[in-house]
Structures are given as C-alpha cells and as structure tokens.
C-alpha positions as CSV (number, residue, x, y, z in Angstrom):
1,M,22.4,5.0,10.2
2,L,25.8,4.3,9.4
3,P,27.8,3.3,6.1
4,R,30.0,0.3,6.3
5,F,33.2,1.7,4.9
6,C,35.9,2.5,7.7
7,P,39.1,3.1,6.7
8,S,41.2,2.7,9.9
9,H,43.2,5.9,9.0
10,L,42.9,6.6,5.5
11,V,45.4,9.5,4.5
12,V,45.0,10.0,1.0
13,A,47.2,12.6,-0.9
14,V,46.6,15.3,1.6
15,I,45.0,13.5,4.2
16,L,42.2,11.1,3.9
17,A,40.5,11.3,7.0
18,L,37.4,8.7,6.9
19,V,36.0,8.3,10.4
20,V,35.6,4.7,11.6
21,A,32.6,5.8,13.6
22,V,30.5,6.6,10.7
23,V,30.5,3.1,9.2
24,T,28.4,0.2,10.2
25,L,28.3,-2.9,7.8
26,L,31.1,-5.3,8.2
27,P,30.4,-8.3,6.0
28,P,32.2,-11.5,6.8
29,P,34.1,-13.7,4.6
30,M,33.9,-17.2,3.1
31,P,34.1,-19.7,0.0
32,L,36.6,-22.1,-1.4
33,V,36.8,-21.6,-5.1
34,S,38.5,-25.0,-5.7
35,A,36.6,-27.0,-3.2
36,A,32.7,-27.9,-2.8
37,P,30.6,-24.8,-3.3
38,W,30.2,-24.2,0.4
39,P,33.5,-24.1,2.3
40,Q,33.7,-25.4,5.9
41,M,32.1,-23.1,8.3
42,T,32.4,-23.2,12.3
43,Q,28.5,-22.8,13.3
44,P,28.2,-20.4,16.4
45,S,26.8,-23.0,19.2
46,D,24.2,-20.3,20.2
47,V,23.6,-17.6,17.8
48,G,20.3,-16.3,19.6
49,G,22.0,-16.1,22.7
50,A,25.3,-14.4,21.3
51,S,26.2,-11.1,22.7
52,V,26.4,-8.0,20.4
53,Q,30.2,-7.8,21.8
54,S,31.0,-11.3,20.6
55,P,34.6,-11.1,19.8
56,N,34.6,-13.3,16.7
57,I,33.7,-11.3,13.2
58,V,30.3,-10.9,14.4
59,G,29.9,-14.6,14.2
60,G,32.1,-15.5,11.1
61,E,35.4,-16.7,10.7
62,E,38.8,-16.7,8.3
63,A,38.1,-17.5,4.9
64,Q,40.1,-20.1,3.7
65,P,43.2,-19.7,1.4
66,G,42.1,-19.8,-2.1
67,A,38.6,-18.8,-1.3
68,W,36.8,-15.5,-2.7
69,L,39.6,-14.8,-5.4
70,W,37.4,-11.9,-6.8
71,V,36.8,-10.3,-3.5
72,A,39.0,-6.8,-3.4
73,A,40.3,-4.5,-0.8
74,L,40.3,-0.8,-1.3
75,V,43.2,0.9,0.2
76,A,44.7,4.5,0.3
77,A,47.0,4.7,-2.6
78,N,49.5,6.8,-0.6
79,I,49.7,4.2,2.4
80,A,52.2,1.5,1.7
81,D,50.8,-1.0,4.2
82,A,47.6,-2.4,3.0
83,R,46.4,-3.4,6.2
84,D,46.8,0.3,7.7
85,G,45.4,2.0,4.3
86,H,42.4,-0.6,3.9
87,F,39.0,1.2,4.0
88,C,36.5,-0.5,2.1
89,G,35.8,-3.5,0.0
90,G,34.8,-4.6,-3.6
91,A,34.4,-7.4,-6.0
92,L,36.0,-8.1,-9.5
93,I,33.0,-8.3,-11.9
94,H,35.3,-7.7,-15.2
95,R,39.0,-8.3,-15.5
96,E,39.4,-4.3,-15.4
97,W,36.6,-3.3,-13.3
98,V,35.4,-3.5,-9.5
99,L,32.0,-3.0,-8.1
100,T,31.9,-1.2,-4.7
101,A,29.6,0.9,-2.8
102,A,29.1,4.6,-4.0
103,H,29.7,6.1,-0.3
104,C,33.5,4.1,-0.5
105,T,34.3,6.8,-3.1
106,Y,33.6,10.0,-0.8
107,R,35.7,11.5,2.0
108,S,34.0,11.6,5.2
109,N,33.2,15.4,4.5
110,G,31.4,14.3,1.4
111,R,33.9,15.5,-1.1
112,P,34.4,13.0,-3.8
113,L,37.9,10.7,-4.0
114,A,39.9,11.0,-7.1
115,P,41.1,7.6,-8.9
116,A,44.5,8.6,-7.8
117,N,43.6,8.2,-4.2
118,I,42.5,4.7,-4.5
119,D,44.4,1.3,-5.1
120,V,42.7,-2.1,-5.5
121,I,44.1,-5.2,-3.9
122,L,43.1,-8.6,-5.5
123,G,44.5,-12.2,-4.8
124,R,45.6,-11.3,-1.4
125,R,44.0,-13.1,1.8
126,Q,46.1,-11.5,4.4
127,L,46.5,-7.5,3.9
128,S,50.0,-7.5,5.6
129,T,51.5,-9.8,3.0
130,N,52.6,-9.1,-0.3
131,E,50.5,-11.7,-2.3
132,G,48.3,-11.1,-5.2
133,S,48.5,-7.7,-7.0
134,R,47.9,-4.1,-6.2
135,I,46.5,-2.0,-8.9
136,A,45.7,1.6,-9.2
137,V,42.2,3.0,-10.2
138,A,42.2,4.8,-13.2
139,Q,38.6,5.8,-13.4
140,I,35.4,6.0,-10.8
141,V,32.1,5.6,-12.2
142,R,29.3,6.6,-9.5
143,H,25.7,5.9,-10.0
144,P,24.1,9.2,-11.0
145,N,21.4,9.0,-8.5
146,Y,23.4,8.2,-5.5
147,L,21.8,9.7,-2.3
148,P,24.4,10.0,0.6
149,L,21.6,10.8,3.2
150,T,19.9,7.8,2.6
151,Y,22.4,5.4,0.7
152,D,19.9,5.0,-1.8
153,Y,21.7,3.7,-5.3
154,D,24.7,2.9,-3.3
155,I,27.1,1.7,-6.1
156,A,29.8,2.5,-8.1
157,L,32.4,1.0,-10.4
158,L,36.2,1.3,-10.4
159,Q,38.2,0.6,-13.7
160,L,41.7,-0.6,-12.9
161,S,44.7,1.0,-14.6
162,R,45.6,-2.7,-15.9
163,P,43.7,-6.3,-16.2
164,S,43.5,-8.2,-13.2
165,S,44.4,-12.1,-13.5
166,Q,41.9,-13.2,-10.8
167,P,38.6,-14.8,-11.3
168,V,35.6,-12.7,-11.7
169,I,32.0,-13.3,-10.0
170,R,28.9,-13.0,-12.1
171,L,26.1,-10.4,-11.2
172,L,22.6,-11.6,-10.2
173,R,20.0,-10.3,-12.5
174,G,16.1,-10.1,-12.4
175,N,15.9,-13.4,-14.3
176,Q,16.7,-15.5,-11.4
177,P,14.6,-14.0,-8.6
178,W,14.4,-17.3,-6.5
179,L,18.1,-16.4,-5.7
180,E,16.8,-13.1,-3.7
181,L,14.0,-15.2,-2.0
182,S,13.8,-14.9,1.8
183,D,15.9,-17.5,3.9
184,V,18.3,-18.2,0.9
185,P,21.6,-18.4,2.6
186,A,24.3,-15.9,1.6
187,I,27.7,-15.4,2.1
188,V,29.4,-11.8,3.0
189,T,33.2,-11.2,3.1
190,G,35.8,-8.3,4.3
191,W,38.4,-7.1,6.3
192,G,36.3,-4.8,8.5
193,L,36.3,-4.9,12.4
194,T,35.5,-7.9,14.2
195,V,34.4,-6.1,17.3
196,P,32.1,-3.2,16.8
197,G,33.6,0.2,18.3
198,I,35.6,3.1,17.2
199,N,38.6,1.8,19.1
200,S,38.4,-1.3,17.2
201,S,40.7,-2.3,14.2
202,G,39.8,-4.3,11.1
203,S,41.1,-7.9,10.4
204,D,44.2,-8.7,8.7
205,V,43.0,-11.9,7.2
206,L,39.8,-11.9,4.9
207,R,36.8,-13.3,7.1
208,Q,33.3,-14.7,5.9
209,V,29.9,-15.4,7.4
210,V,26.8,-16.8,6.5
211,V,23.6,-14.7,6.6
212,P,20.2,-15.6,5.3
213,L,18.5,-13.3,3.0
214,V,15.1,-11.5,4.6
215,S,12.2,-10.2,2.9
216,Y,11.5,-6.6,2.3
217,Q,8.3,-7.0,4.9
218,T,10.8,-8.4,7.4
219,C,13.4,-5.6,6.8
220,T,10.8,-3.1,7.4
221,L,9.7,-4.5,10.6
222,S,13.2,-3.3,11.7
223,Y,13.9,-0.2,9.9
224,G,10.0,0.8,9.4
225,I,8.3,1.5,6.3
226,L,7.1,5.2,7.1
227,T,10.5,6.2,7.3
228,D,11.4,5.2,3.7
229,L,14.8,4.0,4.6
230,I,14.4,0.6,2.9
231,S,14.1,1.4,-1.0
232,P,13.4,-1.2,-3.9
233,R,17.2,-0.8,-4.4
234,M,18.3,-2.3,-1.2
235,L,18.2,-6.0,0.3
236,C,18.3,-7.2,3.7
237,A,20.1,-10.2,5.5
238,G,21.1,-11.4,8.7
239,Y,19.5,-12.6,11.9
240,R,16.9,-10.7,14.0
241,A,18.9,-11.9,17.3
242,G,22.1,-10.4,15.6
243,A,25.5,-11.8,16.6
244,R,26.5,-12.2,13.0
245,D,26.8,-9.4,10.4
246,S,29.2,-7.3,8.3
247,C,30.7,-4.2,9.8
248,N,32.9,-1.1,9.4
249,G,35.4,-1.5,6.8
250,D,33.3,-4.2,4.9
251,S,31.5,-1.6,2.9
252,G,31.4,-2.2,-1.0
253,G,32.3,-5.8,-0.4
254,P,30.2,-8.8,-2.0
255,L,26.9,-10.4,-0.6
256,M,26.9,-13.9,-2.6
257,V,24.5,-16.6,-3.2
258,Y,25.2,-20.1,-4.9
259,D,23.6,-20.6,-8.2
260,S,23.0,-24.2,-8.1
261,A,21.4,-24.4,-11.4
262,N,24.9,-23.2,-13.0
263,S,27.2,-24.4,-10.2
264,E,28.5,-20.9,-9.6
265,W,28.7,-18.0,-7.2
266,V,26.9,-14.8,-8.0
267,Q,26.7,-11.5,-6.3
268,T,23.5,-10.4,-5.0
269,G,24.4,-7.6,-3.0
270,V,26.8,-4.7,-2.1
271,V,27.4,-4.1,1.6
272,S,26.0,-0.6,2.1
273,W,24.6,0.2,5.6
274,G,23.2,-0.9,9.0
275,Y,22.3,0.4,12.6
276,G,25.5,-0.9,14.3
277,C,27.1,-4.3,13.7
278,A,25.4,-7.3,14.3
279,E,22.8,-5.5,16.6
280,P,19.6,-7.5,17.5
281,Y,16.6,-6.6,15.6
282,Y,18.6,-4.6,12.7
283,Y,19.5,-6.5,9.7
284,G,22.6,-5.5,7.3
285,V,21.4,-3.5,4.3
286,Y,22.9,-4.1,0.8
287,G,22.6,-2.5,-2.4
288,R,20.4,-4.9,-4.6
289,V,22.5,-5.8,-7.6
290,S,19.6,-7.2,-9.7
291,E,18.3,-3.5,-9.6
292,F,21.4,-2.1,-11.0
293,A,22.0,-4.8,-13.5
294,G,20.7,-2.8,-16.6
295,W,23.0,0.2,-15.5
296,I,26.2,-1.8,-15.0
297,D,25.7,-3.4,-18.3
298,A,25.4,-0.2,-19.9
299,Q,28.9,0.8,-18.6
300,L,30.4,-2.6,-19.0
301,P,28.7,-4.3,-22.1
302,G,29.5,-8.1,-22.1
303,L,29.5,-9.1,-18.8
304,P,28.9,-12.9,-17.9
305,Q,25.2,-13.8,-18.1
306,P,23.7,-17.0,-16.6
307,A,23.7,-19.9,-18.9
308,P,20.0,-20.9,-20.0
309,T,18.7,-24.1,-18.2
310,P,15.9,-26.0,-19.3
311,T,14.2,-26.1,-16.1
312,Q,15.0,-23.5,-13.4
313,T,14.6,-24.8,-9.7
314,P,13.8,-22.1,-7.0
315,T,16.4,-23.1,-4.8
316,A,19.7,-21.6,-4.0
317,T,21.1,-23.7,-1.1
318,P,24.1,-25.7,-2.6
319,T,24.0,-28.1,0.6
320,A,20.8,-28.2,2.7
321,T,22.9,-29.0,5.9
322,L,24.7,-25.8,5.9
323,A,21.6,-23.4,5.4
324,P,21.8,-20.9,7.9
325,T,18.8,-21.2,10.5
326,A,17.3,-18.0,11.8
327,P,17.4,-17.8,15.6
328,P,14.3,-16.7,17.4
329,G,13.6,-13.1,17.4
330,P,11.5,-10.6,19.5
331,T,7.9,-11.2,20.8
332,R,5.5,-11.3,17.9
333,E,2.1,-12.8,17.2
334,G,2.7,-13.5,13.6
335,Y,3.1,-11.3,10.2
336,L,0.0,-11.9,7.8
337,P,1.1,-12.9,4.2
338,L,-1.3,-11.4,1.5
339,V,-3.2,-14.5,0.4
340,A,-6.7,-14.7,-1.6
341,Y,-9.6,-15.6,0.4
342,E,-13.2,-16.2,-1.1
343,T,-15.3,-15.2,1.9
344,F,-15.6,-11.8,3.5
345,L,-13.4,-10.7,6.2
346,P,-14.9,-8.2,8.5
347,L,-12.8,-6.0,10.8
348,F,-12.8,-7.5,14.1
349,N,-12.0,-5.8,17.6
350,G,-11.9,-2.4,15.8
351,D,-12.4,-0.8,19.1
352,F,-9.7,-3.0,20.9
353,E,-12.3,-3.9,23.6
354,Q,-11.5,-7.7,23.2
355,G,-7.9,-6.9,24.2
356,G,-4.9,-7.9,22.4
357,A,-5.6,-11.5,21.7
358,S,-8.5,-11.0,19.2
359,G,-8.6,-9.6,15.6
360,W,-5.3,-7.8,15.5
361,Q,-1.9,-9.4,15.3
362,S,0.9,-7.4,16.9
363,Y,4.5,-6.8,16.1
364,T,7.0,-4.8,18.6
365,L,10.8,-4.3,18.8
366,R,10.7,-3.2,22.4
367,A,7.3,-2.5,23.7
368,P,5.7,-5.0,26.3
369,K,2.5,-4.8,24.3
370,L,0.6,-2.6,22.1
371,I,-3.1,-2.8,23.0
372,W,-3.7,-1.6,26.5
373,P,-6.2,-1.4,29.1
374,Q,-7.0,2.1,30.9
375,N,-5.9,1.0,34.3
376,E,-2.3,0.5,32.8
377,L,-2.1,3.8,31.0
378,G,-1.9,5.8,33.9
379,F,-2.6,9.6,32.9
380,A,-1.1,9.2,29.5
381,V,-4.5,9.0,27.4
382,T,-8.2,8.1,28.2
383,P,-9.5,5.6,25.4
384,R,-12.2,7.4,23.4
385,S,-14.5,4.6,24.1
386,G,-14.6,1.7,26.3
387,R,-11.5,0.6,28.3
388,Y,-8.8,-0.3,25.6
389,V,-6.4,1.7,23.2
390,A,-3.7,0.9,20.9
391,W,-0.5,2.5,21.9
392,L,2.0,2.7,19.3
393,G,5.6,3.8,19.7
394,G,6.5,5.1,23.2
395,V,10.1,4.0,23.4
396,N,13.0,4.7,21.5
397,E,13.9,2.8,18.4
398,E,10.5,1.0,17.8
399,V,8.6,-0.5,15.2
400,S,5.0,-1.0,16.5
401,V,2.7,-2.9,13.9
402,I,-0.9,-3.9,14.7
403,E,-2.4,-5.6,11.5
404,Q,-5.3,-7.5,10.4
405,L,-6.2,-9.3,7.2
406,V,-9.8,-7.8,6.3
407,T,-11.9,-7.4,3.2
408,V,-12.7,-3.8,2.2
409,P,-16.3,-3.5,2.4
410,P,-17.6,-2.2,-1.3
411,D,-20.4,-0.1,0.3
412,E,-18.2,1.3,3.0
413,P,-14.8,1.5,1.5
414,V,-13.6,4.3,3.7
415,L,-11.3,3.5,6.7
416,S,-11.9,5.8,9.8
417,F,-10.0,5.8,13.1
418,W,-9.5,8.1,15.8
419,Y,-6.0,9.1,17.1
420,Q,-4.0,11.1,19.2
421,T,-0.1,12.0,19.4
422,R,2.7,12.9,21.9
423,S,6.2,13.7,21.0
424,S,9.3,15.3,22.2
425,D,11.3,14.7,19.1
426,Q,12.3,17.0,16.1
427,C,10.0,16.6,13.1
428,G,11.0,14.0,10.6
429,R,12.3,11.5,12.8
430,D,9.4,9.7,14.2
431,Y,6.3,8.5,12.3
432,G,2.8,6.8,12.6
433,G,0.6,5.9,9.9
434,V,-1.5,3.4,8.2
435,V,-0.3,1.0,5.7
436,V,-2.0,-1.2,3.2
437,N,-0.2,-4.3,1.5
438,D,3.2,-2.6,2.1
439,H,1.7,0.5,0.5
440,V,1.8,3.8,2.9
441,M,-1.5,5.4,3.0
442,R,-1.3,7.9,5.7
443,R,1.7,9.3,7.3
444,F,2.0,11.4,10.6
445,N,4.9,13.4,11.6
446,L,5.2,12.9,15.1
447,C,7.3,15.8,16.5
448,R,7.2,18.4,19.3
449,G,4.6,21.1,18.6
450,T,2.1,19.1,16.5
451,D,0.6,17.1,19.3
452,V,-2.7,16.2,18.9
453,L,-3.9,16.2,22.7
454,S,-7.6,15.3,22.2
455,W,-9.2,12.6,19.9
456,R,-9.4,13.4,16.4
457,M,-10.7,11.4,13.4
458,D,-9.1,10.5,10.3
459,T,-10.2,8.7,7.1
460,V,-8.4,7.2,4.4
461,D,-10.2,6.1,1.1
462,L,-9.6,2.7,0.1
463,S,-12.0,2.2,-2.5
464,A,-9.6,1.3,-5.1
465,Y,-9.5,-2.0,-2.7
466,A,-13.2,-2.3,-2.6
467,G,-14.3,-6.2,-2.3
468,E,-10.8,-6.9,-1.9
469,N,-8.7,-8.6,1.0
470,I,-5.8,-6.5,2.4
471,V,-3.4,-6.5,5.0
472,L,-4.2,-3.5,7.1
473,Q,-1.5,-2.0,9.4
474,L,-1.5,0.6,11.8
475,R,2.0,1.8,12.7
476,A,4.4,3.7,14.6
477,E,8.3,4.1,14.2
478,T,10.8,5.8,16.1
479,N,14.4,6.5,16.1
480,I,16.8,6.8,19.0
481,T,16.6,10.2,20.0
482,E,13.4,11.5,21.8
483,I,10.2,9.5,22.4
484,S,6.9,9.8,20.3
485,S,3.6,8.0,21.0
486,F,0.7,7.3,18.4
487,Y,-2.7,6.4,20.1
488,V,-5.5,5.0,18.2
489,D,-8.9,3.9,19.0
490,D,-12.3,3.0,17.0
491,V,-11.0,2.0,13.9
492,G,-13.9,1.2,11.4
493,W,-15.4,1.5,8.0
494,Q,-17.6,4.2,6.6
495,G,-19.0,5.4,3.3
496,L,-17.4,7.6,0.6
497,G,-17.0,11.1,1.8
498,A,-14.3,13.6,2.4
499,A,-11.1,11.7,3.4
500,G,-8.9,12.9,6.1
501,E,-5.2,14.5,5.6
502,A,-2.1,13.6,7.3
503,E,0.0,16.0,9.5
504,P,2.4,17.9,7.4
C-alpha cells in the first residue's frame, strides 16, 4: 500500500529524501476554466486491454492551457527548479489556503516537514517555466486524527505566506450526495509519474484523466472489507481493468466532479494512496472531502458554499457523451444489491452440493472458481459432507466472496458454518470471515501457527436481523506475501444458543 506523493528528489533544508517508491497515486490532469465544462479529452481506444505499462499518464493526457488554475504544485523550498523539487499536489480552496494530503507534509522517515520546507506553485501548467507564482508556506495544519499506517484522515491545510490571485475550487459537502454516486465521472490532475516505476520521472506539464467514482462495496471487492483498509473517510475512483489512474507525485491533488446545478467544478477527493498505479483490479483511493468539510470549515470559516437550487437533480455528468464507461472487469457472477422483498428467501445450497451455479453468487480477483468438487482439490482438504466445499483465498492479492440474499429465520436466527484454515503468512495480513450488509460479523486471522486442520463449527448470532433480508457473504482476503486459505462447508441456520468466537 503506497501513498501518492513522490518527490523525485526532495532535498529540503538538510536533505528531504522522499522516496518515489513509496508513493502510488498519480492523478491525471484536465479541465478548461474558460471553455465548456468538460475540456476536450482523447479517449483511449481500448482501455480494457491496455497494458499497465502504458506510457501515457496511465490513460490521461496534458491539460490545456488555462485549465485547472486552482491546482497547486508542492515543491521543495530549497530547490530552485520546480520540476526537480516537485513532490506533491494540492488545490487552492481559499486565496490563502491550499488543501493537500497529510502524508505530503511528512518526510519518508515519518518526521514532519516544517512550513519553511515547502513552496506552493499556482497558475503554472509547465513546471519548467516561470509562469504563475511561487509562494512560501506560512503554516501547516494537519488533521489531528491522521494515521500514517493506513492513510486514514489523510488531509492537511497549507496557509500561504501571501494571498494568491488564482481562482479557488469549492469543496463538496454532504448536502450534495449525488455528486459522490458510483459511476459519476471525475477528473484527477497532477505532475506525477506517467509510467509507474522507481526509475520513472514525473511530468513537466500538468496532466489530466477521467475516472469514474466507484461505490464503497465495489472498492472493498478490490481492497477487502475484513482488512479495514477502506474507511468512511475514503473515496475510490478508477477502472477495474486499470490503465487510467493517478500515480507517484500526484498525492494531495484534487479529484473533481462537475456540479451541473451550479455550473462549477467541485473537489470531491484528495489523492491519497493505492496499490500501484493503474493496476488492474485496484482503484485509486482518495480522501473523501465531504467527510472533512466540517473540520475544514472550522479552520477556515467563510469558504464558498453551493448556491441553493429549487430542485437538485441527482446527475453530475455535464455532457453525457463524455461520461467515462468502465471497461469489463474480472470474472464475477454479480454483486447483490440490498433490496426489500416481501417473500421469505431461504438459504439455498448451504452444503454446496449443487456446485457453484446454484444459490451462491461468486466474486474473485484471481481464483478460477470458489466452489470446488473434491476430485479437483487434491489432498488440500476433504469436504465435511458430500463432494463440494468452498475454497476462499488460496492465491496472493485475492478477494474471494460468495454471497446470497437470504431472510434470517425468526425461529433460527443463528448462522452456523464449518471451516478449516491453512496459512504460511504472518498474522495481521490475511483474513477470512462473515459479512452481513457490509458489516463484519466474524473475522478470522489467517496466519501460520493458527491453522485449523480439521472441521470446526462456528456460529454468528444474527437475531438482530431476524425476519429481515440480508446480503450474507463469506469472504477471504489475502495480501501479496504468503498464501492463506479459508475452507467453508455446511452453512445453515440454528436456534439461539452460544455463538462462536473468531480467531484472535
């Protein structure tokens, strides 16, 4: 998991060593302030089949002159050449304040930067020129809850030593939730890497790219929900097939959507982190601006607010023909929405003996399938009953999900299931568990030394959902190191009794 700030070589005061390898969200650049709301963009001819090594800014292009005048470049104060000193981005939200990512205000060794270490460049499209203005930073205000290990609350404010004459961008607030809906087209900008890699360099010219917003549920299908990586303070955007994304050096820059009701661009996200740049299956992760609006307003009273409209329409696409279309993703059989049914929905195929085509819907990043017959399992495990078993995980960087829309029986509201585990990984990296309506109900730490080598029953008390329809998920989530597996069989219901306990 990498942040997305990447000073090629940030030597500040003594020496500001910000390692490029530890940064991964490279936002692409884009809009014209003076022209139509959506500037001209060259659309990739085959995004779905594009290589992650694609040489263009991970699917983006250069911003046109006069576009995105509120976009800021953060540079090392003691490096005269802005292109050499650039390490992060930001957005002018007040004539004296720039919004950026909190991790952009720390050295790679975790020590905080001082205001004197950072200059902000505004009104400059090409870093190697002298256009626009270069302004010193007078004060850094970091969110007090920022967590460097997880990039939660990854937001900070930079007070400029003098006001800027450039236009500002308004922040999205919670009273316009339709601008954060899945598939709303957004634009991300930056001077970051155009080709992922330690030996790559950032762009001299501001670049831009269109990426669709994705829902929390969709994002957790890439990063997992048992891992707690995606918090309510985060927003995801991008394509499951990769090819377009922000990258190293783009951290702190704005993710923007168009507010058609008020005919203006608003900032909905702050470039924060991600797995690689434009990697297939992994979206860019941004700080969710609407979650921080209250904190920002407390620091800066009087920021621009959206103009009230008689009827607010839930559409954020300024031009329908330019709305990004997500390319096809990896194999999946669907993702159940949480909807209300008046009929009772029984748990079907809980013993998996009908195979993978009945009852359960499956999602996997890398596994060929999730419900296996014994003759294809080899000596890995023997089903507890019958011929089939659910095998979740089993490969690195995997999110395995089998799910079913069911009604919790009022007279038998306790979920029961049998499981085994295998792992060669350290604790705290891979997990298996039970999720109901996006809430983690049971989590098992899959790690060496804690293997469950014979079938063990566990139960989860769902009496709080008795009589209700729920989306029931059994999941396993693995990282890039050693392999872990979570085997499940004979899922069913039973009456109230002692509920099981998860692994420590």
